[in-house]
C-alpha positions in Angstrom: -0.1 -73.8 40.8 2.5 -74.8 38.2 -0.2 -73.4 35.4 -0.5 -70.2 37.4 3.3 -69.4 37.6 3.6 -70.1 34.3 1.0 -67.9 33.1 2.5 -65.0 35.5 6.1 -65.8 34.1 4.7 -65.9 30.4 6.9 -63.5 28.1 4.7 -61.1 26.5 4.8 -61.2 22.7 7.2 -58.8 21.1 5.5 -55.5 19.6 5.3 -55.2 15.9 7.9 -53.3 14.3 7.0 -49.4 13.7 7.0 -48.4 10.2 9.9 -45.8 9.9 9.3 -42.3 9.8 9.0 -40.4 6.4 11.6 -37.6 6.3 12.0 -34.6 4.3 13.6 -36.2 1.3 10.7 -38.8 1.3 8.0 -35.8 1.5 9.7 -34.0 -1.3 10.0 -37.0 -3.6 6.4 -37.9 -3.0 4.9 -34.5 -3.4 7.3 -32.5 -5.6 9.1 -35.2 -7.8 6.6 -38.0 -8.0 7.2 -38.0 -12.1 9.1 -36.6 -14.6 6.3 -33.9 -15.4 5.8 -33.1 -11.6 9.8 -32.4 -11.3 9.6 -30.4 -14.7 6.8 -28.0 -13.3 8.4 -28.0 -9.8 12.0 -26.6 -11.1 9.9 -24.2 -13.4 7.9 -22.8 -10.3 11.0 -22.7 -8.2 12.8 -21.0 -11.0 9.9 -18.0 -11.3 9.4 -17.9 -7.4 13.0 -17.4 -6.8 12.9 -14.6 -9.2 9.8 -13.0 -8.0 11.4 -13.1 -4.5 14.9 -12.0 -5.5 13.0 -8.8 -7.5 10.9 -7.9 -4.6 13.8 -8.2 -2.2 16.1 -6.2 -4.2 13.5 -3.5 -4.6 12.7 -3.6 -0.8 16.1 -3.5 0.7 18.2 -2.2 -2.2 16.6 -0.4 -5.1 13.6 1.5 -3.7 13.9 5.0 -2.5 11.5 5.2 0.6 12.3 8.9 1.2 8.5 9.5 -0.2 7.1 7.5 2.5 9.0 8.8 5.3 8.7 12.4 4.1 5.1 11.9 3.7 4.0 9.3 6.7 1.5 11.6 8.4 -0.2 12.4 5.1 -0.4 8.5 4.4 -2.1 8.0 7.7 -4.3 10.9 8.8 -4.2 13.3 5.9 -4.3 16.8 6.4 -5.4 16.4 9.8 -4.0 19.3 12.0 -1.0 18.6 13.7 -2.2 20.4 16.9 -5.1 18.2 16.9 -3.2 14.9 16.9 -3.8 14.3 20.4 -7.2 13.7 19.6 -6.8 10.7 17.5 -4.4 9.3 20.3 -7.0 9.5 22.9 -9.4 7.7 20.4 -7.0 5.1 20.0 -6.5 4.6 23.3 -10.0 4.2 24.5 -11.0 2.1 21.5 -8.0 -0.3 22.8 -9.3 0.1 26.5 -12.7 -1.1 25.5 -11.0 -3.8 23.3 -9.4 -5.3 25.7 -12.4 -5.1 28.3 -14.4 -7.0 25.9 -11.6 -9.8 25.3 -11.3 -10.0 29.0 -14.9 -10.5 29.3 -15.1 -13.0 26.7 -12.1 -15.1 27.9 -13.9 -15.3 31.2 -16.7 -16.4 29.6 -15.1 -19.6 27.9 -13.2 -20.1 31.0 -16.3 -20.5 32.9 -18.0 -22.4 30.0 -14.8 -25.0 29.8 -13.9 -24.6 26.2 -10.5 -22.5 27.1 -7.8 -24.2 30.0 -8.0 -21.7 33.0 -4.3 -21.7 34.0 -2.7 -20.7 30.5 0.9 -19.2 31.5 1.2 -15.6 30.4 4.0 -16.4 27.6 1.9 -19.2 25.9 -0.8 -16.4 25.7 1.5 -13.7 24.4 2.9 -16.2 21.9 -0.3 -17.1 20.8 -1.5 -13.5 20.8 1.7 -12.5 18.3 0.7 -15.4 16.4 -2.3 -14.5 15.6 -1.8 -10.7 14.8 1.8 -10.9 13.5 0.8 -8.9 10.2 -0.3 -6.1 12.2 2.6 -6.5 14.6 5.3 -6.2 11.8 3.0 -3.3 10.3 3.2 -1.1 13.3 7.1 -1.7 13.7 7.5 -0.7 10.2 5.4 2.3 10.8 7.4 3.4 14.1 10.5 2.9 12.5 9.6 5.0 9.3 8.7 7.9 12.0 11.2 10.3 12.5 9.7 11.6 15.9 8.9 10.3 19.2 5.1 10.7 19.1 4.1 7.4 17.2 6.2 5.5 19.7 4.4 7.1 22.9 1.1 6.9 21.1 1.6 2.7 20.6 3.1 2.4 24.4 -0.2 4.1 25.2 -2.2 1.8 22.8 -0.7 -1.3 24.4 -0.8 -0.3 28.1 -4.8 0.7 27.7 -5.0 -2.8 26.0 -3.4 -4.6 28.9 -5.3 -2.7 31.4 -8.4 -3.6 30.0 -7.9 -7.1 29.3 -6.6 -7.3 33.1 -10.1 -6.1 34.1 -12.3 -7.5 31.8 -12.5 -10.7 33.5 -13.9 -9.6 36.8 -17.2 -7.9 34.9 -20.1 -9.2 36.0 -21.8 -11.7 34.2 -24.4 -9.8 32.8 -22.3 -7.4 31.3 -22.7 -8.2 27.8 -25.5 -6.0 26.7 -23.7 -3.2 28.9 -20.8 -3.6 26.9 -22.3 -3.2 23.7 -24.6 -0.3 24.2 -21.1 1.2 25.8 -19.2 0.5 22.8 -21.9 2.4 20.4 -22.2 5.3 22.7 -18.0 5.4 22.7 -18.1 5.4 19.0 -20.4 8.2 18.8 -18.8 10.4 21.2 -15.2 9.6 19.7 -16.7 10.6 16.0 -17.9 14.0 17.5 -14.8 14.1 19.7 -12.5 13.9 16.4 -14.9 15.9 14.1 -15.3 18.8 16.3 -12.0 20.8 15.3 -11.9 18.9 11.8 -14.7 18.2 9.5 -15.1 14.7 8.2 -14.6 16.5 4.6 -11.2 17.3 5.7 -10.0 13.9 6.8 -7.3 11.7 4.6 -5.0 8.8 4.7 -5.8 5.2 5.8 -7.6 6.7 8.7 -10.4 7.7 6.3 -10.6 4.5 4.7 -11.1 2.7 7.7 -13.6 5.2 9.2 -15.6 4.2 6.1 -15.1 0.7 6.3 -15.9 0.6 9.9 -19.2 2.7 9.7 -20.5 0.8 6.6 -19.8 -2.5 7.9 -21.3 -1.5 11.2 -24.4 0.0 9.5 -24.8 -2.7 6.6 -24.9 -5.8 8.7 -28.0 -5.2 10.5 -29.8 -3.6 7.5 -28.7 -6.7 5.6 -30.2 -9.2 8.0 -33.5 -7.3 7.6 -33.5 -7.5 4.1 -32.8 -11.5 4.0 -35.4 -11.9 6.3 -37.8 -9.5 4.3 -37.2 -11.2 1.2 -38.1 -14.7 3.0 -41.4 -12.9 4.4 -44.7 -14.4 3.9 -46.2 -10.9 3.1 -46.1 -10.1 -0.6 -45.5 -6.4 -0.3 -42.5 -6.8 2.2 -40.9 -9.6 -0.1 -41.5 -7.7 -3.5 -40.2 -4.3 -1.7 -37.0 -6.4 -0.6 -36.4 -7.9 -3.6 -36.4 -5.1 -5.6 -34.0 -2.9 -3.3 -31.7 -6.1 -3.6 -31.7 -6.8 -7.3 -31.4 -2.6 -7.8 -28.0 -2.3 -5.6 -26.7 -5.4 -6.7 -27.1 -4.3 -10.5 -25.8 -0.9 -10.1 -21.8 -0.4 -10.2 -20.3 0.7 -6.8 -18.6 3.6 -8.4 -21.6 5.2 -10.3 -23.4 5.3 -7.2 -20.8 7.1 -5.7 -20.7 9.8 -8.6 -24.3 10.0 -8.4 -24.1 10.7 -4.7 -21.5 13.4 -5.3 -22.6 15.2 -8.2 -26.4 14.6 -8.9 -27.8 14.5 -5.2 -28.5 18.0 -5.3 -31.0 17.8 -7.6 -33.3 15.9 -5.6 -32.7 17.8 -2.3 -35.0 20.7 -1.7 -32.7 24.3 -1.7 -34.0 25.3 1.7 -32.3 22.0 3.0 -28.9 21.5 3.6 -27.1 18.6 1.7 -25.3 16.5 3.7 -21.3 16.3 3.5 -19.7 14.2 1.3 -18.3 11.7 3.8 -22.0 11.1 4.8 -22.8 10.6 1.6 -20.1 7.9 1.1 -21.1 6.2 4.3 -24.6 5.9 2.9 -23.8 4.5 -0.2 -21.4 2.1 1.4 -24.4 0.9 3.5 -26.9 0.5 0.9 -24.8 -1.2 -1.5 -22.9 -3.9 0.9 -26.2 -4.6 2.7 -27.8 -6.0 -0.4 -24.8 -8.4 -0.6 -24.9 -9.2 2.9 -28.8 -9.8 2.3 -27.9 -12.6 -0.1 -25.5 -14.1 2.0 -27.6 -14.2 5.0 -30.5 -15.9 2.8 -28.0 -18.4 1.8 -27.4 -19.0 5.5 -31.0 -19.3 6.3 -31.9 -21.7 3.4 -28.6 -24.3 4.6 -30.6 -24.9 7.7 -33.2 -28.1 7.7 -36.8 -27.3 8.5 -36.3 -29.4 11.8 -34.9 -26.8 13.4 -37.7 -24.4 12.8 -40.3 -27.4 13.7 -38.2 -28.1 16.8 -38.7 -24.2 17.7 -42.3 -24.6 17.4 -42.8 -27.7 19.6 -41.2 -26.4 22.2 -43.8 -23.4 22.2 -41.4 -20.4 20.8 -42.9 -17.5 19.3 -41.7 -16.9 15.6 -39.6 -13.9 16.6 -37.9 -16.2 19.0 -37.5 -19.0 16.5 -35.7 -16.6 14.2 -33.5 -14.8 16.4 -32.6 -17.6 19.0 -32.5 -20.9 16.9 -32.4 -20.0 13.2 -30.2 -16.6 12.8 -27.5 -17.7 15.2 -26.8 -20.8 13.1 -27.1 -19.3 9.9 -24.9 -16.4 11.0 -22.4 -19.2 12.2 -22.6 -20.6 8.3 -21.8 -17.9 6.4 -18.8 -16.2 8.3 -16.5 -16.5 5.5 -18.9 -15.3 3.0 -19.6 -12.4 5.5 -16.0 -11.4 6.2 -15.3 -11.7 2.6 -17.7 -8.8 1.6 -16.5 -6.9 4.4 -12.9 -7.1 3.2 -13.9 -5.9 -0.2 -16.0 -3.2 1.4 -12.5 -2.2 3.0 -11.0 -2.2 -0.2 -13.5 -0.5 -1.9 -13.1 2.6 0.1 -10.6 3.8 -2.2 -13.4 4.4 -5.1 -14.6 7.0 -3.0 -11.7 9.1 -3.2 -11.4 8.9 -7.2 -15.2 9.6 -7.0 -15.6 12.2 -4.3 -12.2 13.7 -4.5 -11.3 12.6 -0.8 -7.7 12.5 0.0 -7.5 9.0 1.0 -4.6 6.7 0.7 -4.5 6.0 -2.6 -4.9 9.8 -3.6 -2.1 10.5 -1.1 0.0 8.0 -3.0 -0.7 9.9 -6.3 -0.3 13.3 -5.0 3.1 12.6 -3.3 4.6 11.9 -6.5 3.5 15.3 -7.6 5.2 17.6 -5.1 8.3 19.6 -6.0 10.8 17.1 -3.9 9.8 14.0 -6.1 8.2 15.4 -9.0 9.8 13.4 -12.3 11.3 10.9 -10.0 9.1 7.9 -10.9 8.2 6.7 -7.3 5.1 6.0 -7.7 6.1 2.4 -7.1 7.0 3.2 -3.6 4.3 5.5 -2.8 1.4 2.8 -4.2 3.4 -0.3 -2.7 3.0 1.3 0.8 -0.5 1.7 0.4 -0.6 -1.8 -0.7 1.3 -2.6 2.5 -1.6 -0.9 4.6 -4.4 -2.6 2.7 -2.8 -6.1 3.0 -2.3 -5.6 6.6 -6.0 -4.8 7.4 -7.1 -7.6 5.2 -5.2 -10.2 6.4 -5.9 -9.3 10.2 -9.9 -9.4 9.5 -9.2 -12.9 7.2 -7.0 -14.7 10.3 -9.5 -13.5 12.9 -12.2 -14.7 10.8 -10.6 -18.3 10.3 -10.1 -18.2 14.4 -13.6 -17.6 14.8 -14.5 -20.7 12.6 -12.4 -22.7 14.4 -13.9 -21.6 17.5 -17.3 -22.2 16.1 -16.6 -25.4 14.4 -17.9 -24.0 10.9 -17.8 -26.9 8.7 -17.0 -29.7 11.3 -20.0 -29.9 13.1 
């Protein structure tokens, strides 16, 4: 009895002392001033970075003359699209926002059902997470709104936000088997919106960043399935199909994109019969971007296919799956998951390469607007090319960084490189 009481009343041994938490001073000493050489490099780098930041801030807030951007804001955004038809662009953006909200709500509901996302997240937390993901786009839109001198852009932004919120609220209530309907509906909506926008104004009269976005979106949408088919064809066991795919890939990867754009703009008429009307310049640019980028996508996808072990295919064959089901249900999803960073990098490169179409085909895209704005009578000889090119650089940076951040989020969701 005394033994039990002694054991019950025994004092537990003291916990070992915890190591002191490293503060900011310790981090700076260990990472920036570990040695004399590290300290010199840190000081020199800090001076250079501080000088660059100072010059950039002075140009942005003091010496930069942004009247050229404020005056030509419509030209930078939509080119020569008629002012009385701008409501069509507003309707198109609102429809895209609503469908995007529907898809986001539907996908979020699927994640909740699968147990990968907590179902009771507060609205404020979701809003903060969304702004954290899309902060470059949000900052860019706010900057454009403050540069505008009319209430139209503010009303457009409000309509887009309301449509996206309504779609996001309605998306979770869609039936579980609505994925195919959403995909087909998005394709039909895209075709209808293109017809709706080109009815009063042809593609050849489009301009500004809208034209760059349209060329990039069309090229990405069309080159991806073609690139996947080329990658599968290059790995085919049929010699004729494999030879044709290899010849196509090596031909387009060995020719500069600018040369292809010039040939399509100038020399295509020599290969088309006189009784057949040649396609417009925008169609030619889309075809060139699609054919050119598909060759690079094919090599990226082929690398993803080669990264998978043979055991995946052998396990699918052991289960009795057909070669088509094995490819599109087992092999291809894993291969595409592995090459998401490379694919998105290629799509970002395509978005930036759309500026070559303006130089080769004479489009008034965002880069050509920057050059044309400095030649106007009100700004001629004032050396405002830095301001106009800086604004175009900002527009492309917003688009590229948004695509990159969404790619990183998709990688984290799918666990690329972790499992």
